[in-house]
C-alpha positions as CSV (number, residue, x, y, z in Angstrom):
1,X,-9.3,22.9,-1.2
2,X,-5.7,23.3,-2.1
3,X,-3.1,24.6,0.3
4,X,0.1,26.2,-0.9
5,X,3.2,24.8,0.8
6,X,7.0,24.9,0.3
7,X,9.4,21.9,0.3
8,X,13.1,21.5,-0.2
9,X,14.2,18.9,-2.6
10,X,17.6,17.9,-4.1
11,X,18.4,19.3,-7.5
12,X,18.6,15.7,-8.9
13,X,15.0,15.1,-7.6
14,X,13.8,18.3,-9.2
15,X,15.2,17.2,-12.6
16,X,13.4,13.9,-12.3
17,X,10.2,15.6,-11.3
18,X,10.5,18.1,-14.2
19,X,11.2,15.2,-16.6
20,X,8.0,13.5,-15.6
21,X,5.7,16.4,-14.8
22,X,4.6,16.7,-18.5
23,X,2.6,13.5,-18.0
24,X,0.8,14.9,-15.1
25,X,0.4,18.5,-16.3
26,X,2.4,20.3,-13.6
27,X,4.9,19.6,-10.9
28,X,2.2,20.1,-8.3
29,X,0.0,17.5,-9.9
30,X,2.8,15.0,-10.1
31,X,3.8,15.6,-6.5
32,X,0.2,15.3,-5.3
33,X,-0.2,12.0,-7.1
34,X,3.0,10.7,-5.7
35,X,2.0,11.6,-2.2
36,X,-1.5,10.1,-2.7
37,X,0.1,6.9,-3.9
38,X,2.5,6.8,-1.0
39,X,-0.2,7.4,1.5
40,X,-2.4,4.7,-0.1
41,X,0.5,2.2,-0.1
42,X,1.3,3.0,3.5
43,X,-2.3,2.5,4.5
44,X,-2.4,-0.8,2.7
45,X,0.8,-2.0,4.3
46,X,-0.7,-1.2,7.7
47,X,-3.9,-3.1,6.9
48,X,-1.8,-6.0,5.7
49,X,0.2,-6.0,8.9
50,X,-3.0,-6.0,11.0
51,X,-4.5,-8.8,8.9
52,X,-1.3,-10.9,9.3
53,X,-1.4,-10.4,13.1
54,X,-5.1,-11.6,13.1
55,X,-4.1,-14.6,11.1
56,X,-1.2,-15.4,13.4
57,X,-3.4,-15.2,16.5
58,X,-6.0,-17.4,14.8
59,X,-3.6,-19.8,13.1
60,X,-4.2,-22.8,15.5
61,X,-8.0,-22.5,15.2
62,X,-7.8,-22.1,11.4
63,X,-5.5,-25.1,11.2
64,X,-7.9,-27.2,13.2
65,X,-10.8,-26.1,11.1
66,X,-9.0,-27.0,7.9
67,X,-8.2,-30.5,9.3
68,X,-11.8,-30.9,10.2
69,X,-12.9,-30.1,6.7
70,X,-10.4,-32.4,5.2
71,X,-11.6,-35.3,7.4
72,X,-15.0,-35.1,5.6
73,X,-13.4,-35.3,2.1
74,X,-14.1,-38.4,0.0
75,X,-11.1,-40.1,-1.5
76,X,-11.1,-39.9,-5.3
């Protein structure tokens, strides 16, 4: 379901949107795609941040595990 809304943008931004909107069909389609991309990127950054925090918390354990594995390696 689509919801009609109103936003205020600078004249410069509107000129840029108008120049690109032909590729997307309409201004609305371009803006919807831009918002969709922004939300996806924001969500990905949040997941990346959470993953990094997990890795930081587990770093010592992961380091020890890697050293353990390397101890079983055969010299070439």
